[in-house]
C-alpha positions in Angstrom: 36.7 -27.1 -37.2 39.7 -28.6 -34.8 40.1 -25.1 -33.4 36.6 -24.4 -32.3 36.4 -28.2 -30.9 39.7 -27.3 -28.7 38.0 -23.7 -27.9 35.1 -25.7 -27.0 36.9 -28.0 -24.8 38.9 -25.1 -23.1 35.8 -23.1 -22.1 34.4 -26.3 -20.8 37.4 -27.1 -18.4 37.0 -23.5 -17.4 33.4 -23.9 -16.3 34.3 -27.7 -14.6 37.2 -25.7 -12.8 34.5 -23.0 -11.6 32.2 -25.5 -10.4 35.0 -27.5 -8.7 36.1 -24.2 -6.5 32.5 -23.6 -6.1 31.3 -27.2 -4.5 34.6 -27.4 -2.6 34.1 -23.9 -0.8 30.3 -25.0 -0.1 31.6 -28.4 1.3 33.9 -26.7 3.5 31.4 -24.3 4.7 29.0 -27.2 5.5 31.5 -28.9 7.6 32.2 -25.8 9.2 28.3 -25.6 10.0 28.1 -29.2 11.0 30.7 -28.5 13.5 28.9 -25.2 15.0 25.8 -27.5 14.9 27.5 -30.3 16.7 28.6 -28.2 19.5 25.3 -26.1 20.0 23.3 -29.4 19.8 25.4 -30.4 23.0 24.3 -27.8 24.8 20.5 -27.4 24.1 19.3 -30.3 21.9 15.9 -31.3 20.4 15.8 -35.0 18.9 13.4 -34.1 16.3 15.4 -30.6 15.0 18.5 -32.7 15.5 17.5 -35.7 13.0 16.0 -32.7 10.6 19.2 -30.7 10.5 21.1 -33.9 10.2 19.2 -35.2 7.3 19.5 -31.6 5.8 23.4 -31.7 6.2 23.9 -35.4 4.8 21.5 -34.6 1.4 23.2 -31.4 1.0 26.6 -32.5 1.7 26.0 -35.5 -0.4 24.9 -33.3 -3.5 28.1 -31.1 -2.9 30.7 -34.0 -2.5 28.9 -35.5 -5.5 29.6 -32.6 -7.7 32.9 -32.1 -6.5 33.9 -35.7 -7.4 32.3 -35.2 -10.8 34.1 -31.8 -11.6 37.3 -33.5 -10.6 36.6 -36.7 -12.7 35.3 -34.1 -15.7 38.5 -31.7 -15.1 41.1 -35.3 -15.1 39.3 -36.2 -18.9 39.5 -32.8 -20.1 43.0 -32.3 -18.9 43.9 -35.0 -21.9 42.9 -32.6 -24.2 43.1 -28.8 -22.9 46.6 -27.1 -21.8 46.8 -25.7 -18.4 46.9 -21.8 -18.0 50.4 -22.1 -17.0 51.1 -23.5 -20.9 48.9 -21.3 -22.3 50.4 -18.3 -20.9 53.8 -19.5 -21.7 52.8 -20.0 -25.7 51.3 -16.8 -25.7 54.9 -15.3 -24.3 56.6 -17.5 -26.7 54.4 -16.1 -29.4 55.0 -12.6 -28.4 58.9 -13.5 -28.6 58.8 -14.5 -32.3 56.4 -11.5 -33.6 58.8 -9.4 -31.9 61.6 -10.9 -33.7 60.1 -11.3 -36.9 59.0 -7.2 -36.6 62.6 -6.1 -36.0 63.7 -8.8 -38.8 61.2 -7.5 -41.2 62.2 -3.7 -40.4 66.0 -4.8 -40.8 64.8 -6.0 -44.4 63.1 -3.0 -45.4 66.1 -0.6 -44.2 68.3 -2.6 -46.2 66.5 -2.6 -49.5 65.4 1.1 -49.5 67.1 3.5 -51.8 67.8 6.7 -51.2 65.3 9.1 -52.3 67.8 12.4 -52.3 69.1 13.7 -56.0 71.5 16.4 -56.9 73.3 16.7 -53.3 76.9 15.8 -52.0 77.6 13.0 -49.6 78.0 15.9 -47.2 74.8 17.6 -47.9 72.6 14.3 -47.8 74.3 13.4 -44.3 72.8 16.9 -43.4 69.3 16.6 -44.9 69.1 12.9 -43.1 70.5 14.6 -40.0 67.9 17.5 -40.1 65.0 14.8 -40.6 66.3 12.8 -37.5 66.4 15.6 -35.0 62.8 16.8 -35.9 60.6 16.6 -32.9 58.9 13.4 -32.3 55.5 12.5 -31.8 54.0 14.3 -28.7 52.8 11.2 -27.1 55.6 9.1 -28.0 59.4 9.7 -28.4 59.8 6.5 -30.2 57.4 7.7 -33.5 57.9 10.4 -35.8 56.2 13.6 -36.0 54.2 13.0 -39.5 53.4 16.8 -39.8 56.6 17.9 -39.3 58.2 15.2 -41.5 55.8 15.6 -44.1 56.7 19.4 -44.3 60.4 19.1 -44.6 59.7 16.3 -47.3 57.5 18.4 -49.5 60.1 21.2 -49.2 62.6 18.8 -50.1 60.7 17.7 -52.9 60.0 21.6 -54.1 63.2 22.5 -54.1 64.4 19.6 -56.3 66.1 17.4 -53.7 64.0 14.6 -53.7 62.1 12.0 -55.7 58.9 10.6 -54.5 57.7 8.4 -57.6 58.2 5.3 -55.2 56.1 6.3 -52.2 56.5 2.8 -50.6 60.6 3.2 -50.9 59.9 7.0 -49.5 58.1 5.4 -46.6 60.5 3.1 -46.1 63.7 5.4 -46.5 62.0 7.7 -43.6 61.7 5.0 -41.2 65.6 4.1 -42.1 66.9 7.5 -41.6 65.1 8.3 -38.6 65.2 5.0 -36.6 61.6 5.9 -35.6 58.2 3.9 -35.7 56.4 5.0 -38.8 52.5 5.6 -38.7 50.6 3.0 -41.0 51.5 3.5 -44.6 48.2 5.0 -45.9 48.2 7.6 -43.2 52.0 8.0 -44.4 50.4 8.7 -48.1 47.5 11.1 -46.6 49.9 13.2 -44.7 52.7 13.3 -47.5 52.7 16.1 -49.6 52.0 18.5 -46.8 49.7 21.0 -47.7 50.3 23.7 -45.2 52.2 26.6 -47.4 53.6 28.3 -44.5 54.9 25.6 -42.6 56.5 24.0 -45.9 57.9 27.5 -46.7 59.4 27.6 -43.3 61.2 24.1 -44.1 62.4 25.1 -47.3 64.2 28.1 -45.5 65.6 25.8 -42.9 66.9 23.1 -45.8 68.6 26.3 -47.7 70.4 27.7 -45.0 71.9 24.5 -43.6 73.3 23.6 -47.3 74.4 27.0 -47.7 76.8 26.7 -44.5 78.3 23.5 -46.5 78.9 25.5 -49.8 
C-alpha cells in the first residue's frame, strides 16, 4: 500500500513538472508576442483592436501565470514526499552495484562449496581434463559464456568413459562454472542440454579425451 502511494505521488510529481514546463513556455511565448504586438501597435494601431488584444493577453497571461504558480506550489508540496530524479538515479546505481556484489559473492560461495565430479583419474589427469573443458570454444555471441552444446558433449563423454559422476546435477552445474570460470546458462537449460544425445560428437569427444590421457601415461 505504501509503495503504491509513493508511486502515485511520483507520477503526480512528474505530471506537475510537465505542466510547469509547458505553462512556463506558454507564458514566455506570450511575453514575446506582447512585445511584438506593442511594436506593431505603435506603428499602426486600432483602438478597438488594441483593446481586444490586450484583453486576450491579460486573460491568457493570467491563466498561464496561475497554472505556473499552482504547479510550483504542487511540486513544492510533493517534494516533501517524493525524491528527486538525481536521488532516484543514485539509488538505482547503488542497487545495481550491491546486486553485482551479491551475485559475485554467490558465485564465489558456489565455487567454494563444489566437489569434483571426476573419478578414477590422477591429479595430473584431472588438471588436464579441466584444462580441456576450459579451452572449449565459448558461446558464439559471448566469450564470457560457455558453449553448452560443446561442454555437454565432453561431460557426456567423460561420464560414458567412467571418469565423471553426475548423481548430483546441481554440483555438476556448479563444478562446470568453477573450472571454466565462465557464465553458465540457467540450471534448467543446463539440465536439458546434458547429457548430450549427439552420439557422433560425443564419440569424437571420447577420442579426444582418451588421446590426451594416453599422453600422460
